[in-house]
C-alpha positions in Angstrom: 117.6 -35.6 6.2 117.5 -38.8 8.4 117.8 -42.4 7.3 115.2 -44.6 9.0 114.7 -48.3 9.3 111.4 -50.0 8.2 109.8 -49.8 11.6 111.5 -46.6 12.8 108.5 -44.4 12.0 109.8 -42.8 8.8 108.2 -39.5 7.7 108.0 -37.8 4.3 111.4 -36.3 3.4 113.4 -39.1 5.2 115.5 -41.7 3.5 114.2 -45.2 4.4 116.2 -48.4 4.4 114.5 -51.7 3.9 116.4 -54.8 4.9 115.8 -58.3 3.4 117.3 -61.6 4.7 117.3 -64.9 2.9 117.9 -68.3 4.6 118.3 -71.8 3.4 118.1 -74.7 5.9 118.4 -72.2 8.8 121.6 -70.6 7.4 121.9 -67.2 5.7 122.3 -68.0 2.0 122.9 -66.0 -1.1 120.2 -66.0 -3.8 120.8 -66.1 -7.5 119.6 -62.5 -7.9 117.1 -59.9 -6.8 115.5 -58.6 -10.0 113.9 -55.5 -8.5 112.0 -54.1 -5.5 108.6 -52.5 -6.2 107.1 -50.1 -3.7 103.3 -49.9 -3.6 101.0 -47.6 -1.6 97.8 -49.0 -0.1 95.0 -46.9 -1.6 91.5 -47.9 -0.4 89.9 -46.1 -3.3 91.4 -48.6 -5.7 90.2 -51.8 -4.0 88.3 -54.0 -6.4 87.9 -57.7 -7.4 91.1 -57.5 -9.5 93.0 -55.4 -6.9 91.6 -56.5 -3.5 94.4 -54.8 -1.5 94.1 -51.5 -3.4 97.8 -51.4 -4.4 99.2 -48.6 -6.6 102.8 -48.7 -7.8 104.9 -45.8 -6.6 108.5 -46.7 -7.4 110.6 -49.5 -8.8 114.1 -50.0 -7.5 116.2 -51.9 -10.0 118.6 -54.7 -9.3 121.7 -52.5 -9.6 120.5 -50.5 -6.6 120.0 -53.5 -4.3 123.0 -53.6 -1.9 124.4 -56.9 -0.6 125.6 -56.4 3.0 126.8 -59.9 3.6 125.7 -63.5 2.6 121.9 -63.5 2.6 121.6 -59.9 3.8 120.4 -57.2 1.4 118.9 -53.7 1.6 117.6 -50.8 -0.5 117.6 -47.2 0.4 115.4 -44.6 -1.2 114.1 -41.1 -0.5 110.5 -40.5 0.6 110.0 -37.7 -2.0 106.9 -35.7 -1.1 105.9 -35.6 -4.8 105.5 -39.4 -4.7 105.0 -40.4 -1.0 102.6 -39.4 1.7 101.3 -40.6 5.1 100.0 -44.1 4.8 100.7 -47.8 4.5 103.1 -49.2 1.9 104.1 -52.7 0.6 107.6 -53.5 -0.7 107.6 -56.5 -3.1 111.0 -58.2 -3.6 111.3 -60.1 -6.9 113.8 -62.9 -6.0 115.4 -65.6 -8.1 116.4 -68.2 -5.5 117.8 -70.5 -8.3 118.0 -69.9 -12.0 116.0 -73.1 -12.6 113.1 -71.8 -10.5 110.4 -69.2 -11.2 110.8 -65.7 -9.8 109.3 -65.4 -6.3 107.5 -62.3 -5.1 108.1 -61.6 -1.4 105.9 -58.9 0.2 106.7 -56.9 3.3 105.2 -53.7 4.7 106.1 -50.3 6.2 104.3 -47.2 7.2 105.0 -43.5 6.7 104.0 -41.4 9.7 103.2 -37.7 10.2 105.9 -35.4 11.5 106.3 -35.7 15.3 105.8 -32.0 16.3 105.5 -31.2 20.0 105.4 -27.9 21.9 105.8 -27.2 25.6 107.1 -24.4 27.9 109.6 -26.7 29.5 112.5 -28.8 28.0 112.5 -32.6 27.7 113.0 -33.7 31.3 112.0 -37.4 31.5 114.3 -40.4 31.5 114.6 -43.7 29.6 115.1 -47.2 30.9 117.4 -49.6 29.0 117.6 -53.4 29.1 119.2 -56.0 26.9 119.3 -59.8 26.4 120.9 -62.3 26.3 123.4 -61.4 29.0 125.4 -64.7 28.8 127.1 -65.8 25.6 129.3 -68.8 25.1 132.7 -67.9 23.7 132.8 -68.3 19.9 129.0 -67.6 19.5 127.7 -64.8 17.2 124.4 -63.5 18.3 122.2 -60.3 18.2 121.8 -58.5 21.5 118.2 -57.1 21.7 118.1 -53.7 23.4 114.8 -52.4 24.7 114.3 -48.7 25.4 111.3 -47.6 27.4 110.4 -44.1 28.7 110.4 -43.7 32.4 107.4 -41.4 32.7 103.8 -41.5 34.0 101.8 -44.2 32.1 98.5 -44.1 30.1 99.0 -40.7 28.7 99.6 -38.9 25.4 103.0 -37.8 26.8 104.0 -41.4 27.3 103.2 -42.3 23.7 105.0 -39.3 22.5 108.2 -40.3 24.4 107.9 -43.8 23.1 107.9 -42.4 19.6 110.9 -40.3 20.4 112.8 -43.4 21.5 111.9 -45.1 18.2 113.5 -42.4 16.0 116.5 -41.5 18.2 119.9 -42.9 17.6 121.2 -45.5 20.0 124.8 -46.4 20.5 126.4 -49.3 22.5 129.7 -49.5 24.5 131.3 -52.7 25.9 134.3 -52.9 28.2 136.1 -55.9 29.7 136.1 -55.9 33.5 137.6 -59.3 34.3 139.3 -62.1 32.5 142.8 -63.5 31.8 144.3 -60.2 30.3 142.5 -57.0 31.5 144.4 -53.9 30.5 145.1 -51.4 33.3 144.1 -48.4 31.1 140.3 -48.1 31.0 140.3 -47.0 27.4 142.1 -50.2 26.4 139.4 -52.3 28.0 136.8 -51.0 25.5 136.0 -53.7 22.9 133.1 -51.6 21.5 133.1 -47.8 21.8 129.9 -45.9 21.2 129.0 -47.9 18.1 125.7 -46.9 16.6 123.2 -49.8 16.7 121.9 -49.9 13.1 119.0 -52.3 13.1 115.8 -50.8 14.7 112.3 -52.1 15.2 110.1 -49.7 17.2 111.5 -49.4 20.7 114.0 -52.3 20.1 117.5 -52.2 18.6 119.6 -55.1 17.5 123.4 -55.3 17.7 125.3 -58.4 16.5 128.1 -59.4 18.9 130.8 -61.8 17.7 132.5 -63.3 20.7 135.1 -65.3 18.8 137.9 -62.9 19.5 136.8 -61.9 23.0 138.2 -63.4 26.2 136.0 -65.2 28.7 135.0 -63.1 31.6 132.7 -60.3 32.6 132.0 -57.2 30.6 130.2 -53.9 31.2 127.6 -52.9 28.6 125.9 -49.5 28.5 123.9 -47.5 26.0 123.6 -43.9 24.9 120.5 -42.2 23.4 120.4 -38.6 22.2 117.2 -36.6 21.7 115.8 -33.1 22.3 119.2 -31.7 23.1 119.7 -34.2 25.9 122.0 -37.2 26.2 120.8 -40.3 28.1 123.4 -42.8 29.2 122.3 -46.0 30.8 123.7 -47.7 33.9 126.4 -50.2 33.2 125.0 -53.7 32.9 126.9 -57.0 33.0 127.5 -59.4 30.1 129.2 -62.7 30.7 131.2 -64.6 28.1 132.0 -68.2 29.2 133.6 -71.3 27.8 
């Protein structure tokens, strides 16, 4: 059973992880509490004047099951049980108390459950993927997300291209970073690694987001590369350069 992100094309039977971020004056900030998270399915047959969006409650996740990852960062994880969930559009409503003196706010987000991604052919997976990331220059002491883009390197405008795009969405992606120049570069190559095949957890379609904290990294040049595994194949990108400067 796989654990998928909100926009990572979850299917029935997967576990899905829904993330939630809260900011106050441009800074991540902790809220008073999250009372619950309600999961609704969009059911067109239920649309009416009193229910214009056609929402039907599927599951309620209680406060005790809301996980706090860090200040202002929360998530819930639940199983897409086939007895409750099916292919379609869903809304997750977060009941948030920003302050005890304020009324409870209801914040709505969405996700979609997709059909299984079956594919048959007489040949194995043979196409490649292109990787790119930005920003590639960070000032020392900054803490930013690197946005990694994965695109299939295959003929365009075809069902096959769309299929491979979907494969990239659901496949695990890992990142490695090694120091190549700076004040103290170890001779041994394995000691130059500051990040070694760390899975990139946050996914949005063909993008992945990895937060890099440069506070403890030396100024200089670094090699960055990515690994993607699918269909029994392992795809490793070229080494790309990242600069950390004063």
